[in-house]
N, C-alpha and C positions, 0 to 999 in steps of 0.2 A: 450668775450668783444664785445660790439656792434659795428656796422659800424660807428655810430656817434663818438664813442670813438676813433676808428681808425683814423679818419681824424680830430680829435681835437675839434669837435663841440659837444655841449651838447645834450643828448638824450631827446629831448623835444617833439617829435612828436608821440611817441607810448610807451606803456608799454611792458616789456619783453614778448615775445611770441605772440604779437598782431600786428606784422609788416604788415601782409597781410591786415588786416582790416584798419589799419592806412593809408596804401597806397590807398585803395579803397575810404576812406573818403576824403583823400587829392585830389584824382582824381575827385570826385564829386564836391568838392569845386572849383577846377580849371575849370571844365565844366561850373559851374554857373557863375563864375566871368569873365572868359576869352573866353568861348566857346570851341567847339569841336576841332577847328583848333589848339588851344593852348595846347591840351592834349599831354603831352610829359613825358616820364619816368624820365628824369632828373629834369624837373620842379616839378613833383609829389614828387620825392625824396627830393628835396629842401624844398617843402612845409611841408612834413612829418618830416623833421629834421633828415634825414638819408643820408648816402653817395649815390653817383650816382649809385654805384654797387648794393645797397641793393634791389631794386625792382626785379632784375633778380633772386633772390631766389624764387620768386613766379610767376613771369610773364616773359614769353619768349620775349615778345615784346609789343608794344603799343596796338595791337589788343586784346591780352590776357587780358590786364588790362581793356580795354573797355568792354569786355565781362563780366568780374567780376563786373564792375561798373553797367552794365545793369542788371545783376542778382539782385544786391542789390536794384536797382531802382524798379524792378518788385516786389520784396519782400515788399518794402515800399508801393507800390501801392496796393498790396494785403491787407496789414493791413489797409490802408485807406478805401478800399471798405468793408472790414469786419466790421469796425467801423460804416460805413454808414448803412449797412444792419442791424446791431444790434439795431440801432435807430428806425427801422421800422420792427420789427420782424414778425408781423402778418398782416400787411396791404398790400393789393395788389389792384392796381398797384403802391401804394405809395413807396414800397420798390424798385421797378425798377427805379422810378423817383429819389429816393435818391442815388441809385448806379450810375445812369447816371450823376447826378449833381456832385457827388464826383469825378468821373473819369474826367469830363470836368474841374473841378477846379484844380485837380492835374496836368493835362496836361498843363494848362495855367500858373500855379505857378512854374512848373519845366520844362520850355520849352526846355532848352538845354539837360537836362537829358532825357526828353521824346524822343527827336530825337535820342539821343545816344542809348537808349534802343532798339528802333526798328531797327536802323541801325545795332546794334550788332547782332540781329537775323539773318541778312544776312551774317554775318561773320562766324557764327557757323552753320555748315551744319549737325550737329547731332541732329535730332529731339527729341532725348531722353536725351539730355544734361541737366545739371542743369539749364542753362539759359532758354531753351525752356520749361522745366518743370515749372519754376517759372512764365513764361509768361502765360502758360495755366492755372495755378492756379488762376490767376486774374479773369478768367471767372467764377470761382466757385460761386460767389455770385449771378450773373445773372442767371446762370444755376439752382441754388437752388430755386430762386424766381419763375422761370418758371416751375420747377418741381412741386412746390407747386400749381401753377395754373393748371397744368395738373391733379394733384391729386384731385382738386376741379371741374374738368370737363370742364375747360375753353379751353383746347386744347388737342390734342392727344399727348401721351407721346413721340411718335417718332418724333414729331415736335419741341421738346425742343431744340435740338442742332441747328436746323436751325434758330429758333427765337433768341437764344442766340447770334449767329453770326451776325444776322441782326442788333440787337440793339447795339452790340459792334461796329460794323462797322459804324453805324450812328453817334454815339457819337465820335468815333475816327476821323471820317471825319470832324466833326465840329471842333475838336481840331486842326487838321492839317490846315484847311482853316483859322482859326483864327491866328495860328502861322505864316502863310504865308501872312498875311496882308489882308485877306478877312474877311468879316463879322465883320468889325471893330466896328460898333455900338454895336453889341451883345457882343463882347469881353470886352468892357469897361462898360457894363451894366449888373449887376447881375440879374436884373429882366428879361431882355431880354434873357439871357442865360438860366434861369429857364424855360422860355416859350418855348425855342427851345427843351430842354430836355423833357418837358411835351408833346410837339407835337410829338416828336419821339416815346415816349412810347404810346401815344394815337393812333398813326398810327399802331403801332405793336399790340396794344390791339384790335383795330377794325379788323385787319387781323385775329386775333386769334378767335374772336367770330362770324365773318361772315360765 
């Protein structure tokens, strides 16, 4: 018998065997609608339509739930970046511009989730954990684009990791500045955001060929 059945409420939030994912989805919804401060296991249980005790089957505490939500967020970001890369499979540096633009758009569209994702990395001290692994995979598209550039002789293969980190940091910095109320004109102007991404890639490109 389900937890919802135990307390007399209908089992509306999840299908049998999918409680963990239902709680993660509810947590992501709560983050979006009420912010990180409102993330609470009881609220998440209520939103998922289960008893207050149900989340403890999968999550020891709020931080454990947050880490799971963050992992799901990075997996969603990875898919977004993969789709962006596929749209520019053979163009360089157009693929880097597409990846940068997709990351910037994701961060602005999912502001609360973005903050939660990176905060959760500080809560999980295992660099080999599923969360950290999911976060690292998000760099795969940028790394692949730069590896292609190295294969074409634009940069040394040993410089791929450095340039990957530099571009990721540049776009991530833009996201955080915009979310913190800086660069407001660019945040509200898609053309301006595109120009910033192109400038970041252009600067990286010049550094690669100089």
